[in-house]
N, C-alpha and C positions, 0 to 999 in steps of 0.2 A: 657187428656195431648195427646195433639198429637206428632206427631214428631219434628216438628218447633217449639213446644214451649220450652221458656227457662227454664232446668232440676231445681229443690229446689236443693240447698246445703245441703244433708243431713249427720249427725251428724254419729258419730262413731257409735251409736246405732242401727242408724238408718240403714245403712250398714252393722252391722253386722247381723241384724231379715233379713234383707233381701236376705243377703249371706247364711243364713242358708237354707231357706226356701228353693233357688233354690237348695246347693247343697242335702239339703234330697229331693228333688225331686227326683234325679238320685240315690243317694245311699243309699236311705228304699222308695221305693215307693211303700211299701206297708201301708206304715203310710202316706202317705202322700196325703191332706192335713195333716198339726200339729197342737196339738192341743198346748194351748198356755203352759201348762207345757213341752209338746216335746221341743218347740221351746226356753224358757226357758235354761233347760239342755244343748240345741244345742248350743245356748249363750255361757252358762258358761264352754262349753268344755277345756279342758285342753293340746287335743293336735290338730293339723291344725290351733292353732288360733294363732294370731299374733296381737295385745296384748290377753294377758290371761286378761276376765274381770267378773269380781263377780254380774251381774243383779238382780234385785227383779223382782218380774213379774208386778210390776204397773209402774217399769221402760221399762218393754218391750212392756207391754198393752199401754201404750203412743205409744213408737214406732209404736206399730201397727195402733195405732188412724189416726195417722202423715201418714205414708205411705197409708193409705187407703182415704184418702186427695189427696192423688196422685195418684191414681189410682194402686198405685206400688203395693199393695195387695189385697185380697177380701177377704170377709170372708165368709163362708160358713157354715150354720149348718146341722147338721149329730149328730146321735145318739145321746148325754147326754152330748157332751158340743162344742163349737162354735172352729172352723176348720178353717186354713190360709192359703192360698195360694199367692204366688209371678205374677206378670204381668210384667216380666224385657222384656221379648222376646215383649208381646204383645205394651206397651208401649213406648219403646223406638225403635222398627222397626227396631229389630236386629237377623241373626242366632242364633241357638242354642248354639253353639260353641263358639261365642260371647262372648254370655251369661255367658258358665262354665269360659271362663277365667276372664271375671268380679268377678265369684265370688270368685274363687282364692283370685285375687288381694284387694277384699272386707275384705276376711279371714284371709289372711297371712303374707298382708300388700305388698311392693313394691316388683315384683322376677322377674330374669332372663329370658327369654322365653323358655331356659332349666331346672330348676325350674318349669314355668309352664306348661311344656310337661307331666315331671313326678306327678308330685301335680293333677295335672285333670284326671289322671290317670282312677281313677273309675266314672269318671261323663264323658268321651271318649277318644279314644285313638288316639292322634294325629298321625298322619304316620311320621311326621316328626319336627325339631324345625324349616327348614324352611315355614310348616304350619303354625305353633303359629306365627311367625312370621308376616305371610299374613294377618291372623284377626285383629291381634297389631295393625299393620299400619289402616287396613280400621277401624278400634276402632280410631282411632287416626287423619283417614281421615274423619272422619263422617260430610257429609252436615251439618246437623242439629247441628254439635258441638261436639269437641272431646270428647272419654270418660275415654281416655286413654294418657301417655305421657312417653315418652322415658325419665328417669334421666339421670342429666350426667354421664359419667364413673366415677365411685372413684377411685385414686389413687392405682394401682395396681392387680384393675380387670381388670379380661378377659372378660366381659360381662357387661352391661349397664342394670339396672336394670328398668323395665314398674311400674306404681301406675294406679291405679283409680282418675277420676274425679269427682265422686259424690259427693265427699265432697270437693270439691274447688280444685284449688290447691295446689299440696303435698307442704312441706316445705321446706328449702333451703337442701338437703344435706349436711352433715358438715363428712369433712375427721378427722379421727382419727388423734393423735398424730404421729409425722413421724415413722416411720416403722411397724406404727400398721395394722393390716390386715384392709383391707374392710370390713368384717363379722364381725370385733369388732368396727367399727363404727355402725353399723347398729344395732351391740344388745344394744350396750348403746344405744340409740334412743330410740326402740325398747321398751326396758324394762322401761325406762320412761316415756314412753308413757304411757302404759301397769299399772304402781306403779300412773298415774294419773289420769287414769281412774276408777280401784279401790278404789282410795281414793274420790273420788266423788261420788261413789256409794257408800259407807261407808258411807259417812257425810249424802247424801239423807237418809238412811236406820234410821241413828241415832237421826235426828232432826227428823222422823217420833216415834221413839222411846219417847223422849222427849216430843213430840205432847201428847203421849195419854198419858205419865206417869202424864202430868199437870193436863190433863183432869181427867182422876181417882182419883188426890190429889185434887183436886176441890168438887168431888163428896163427896168422903171423909167427909171433911171437911166441909161441907153443911150438911150431915147429923150429924156430930156429936157438930154442930152448933158453930164451931167454924170460927176463920179468918185463911187464910192460912200463915200470915206473921206470926201468933203466933206460 
């Protein structure tokens, strides 16, 4: 995929997988590229993740396969298990500092420049908030297509938050009730998003279990010579 090719609209699971690969490349380099097991664990972390997800191996594998089709993820064989690495910088043709900012936005949701500087600290030490804003503005004005957008400032908020555009335009930010803080408004939005994602993951798991049980029941009925309806 060249920098002039339209980017695909990635799902929440795909951005989570991509974000985890980019994060772990810098925070645990000795374990990178990641095995499927490590990748699932990183996707389901309870800290530094918004929303918190409960993804299965099959869901993460499906996202990997999709991202490989876009050349955003590559598979390497080494040792006893396949390992995976990201190609974000090469595909999007952006500097490592920009990849790190996108990584945090993919993993934690909308952030202010100040929040991004703190959250990025383990991966890159930005000199100041102006440096963060400089890279964000470059991503927003990227000739091949914007990768981030500055959200409208919520009532009472001192700074605007930034969001990534890898999953398309973010949903309209809605302020909370009069007198409610901007943090409360974001928390309500983020919790509902996390609940929806978790419910979807649980439904997929339950459907797979039901299908497995039906197949088992069919085999038992056949062996006993009785019909399933009976």
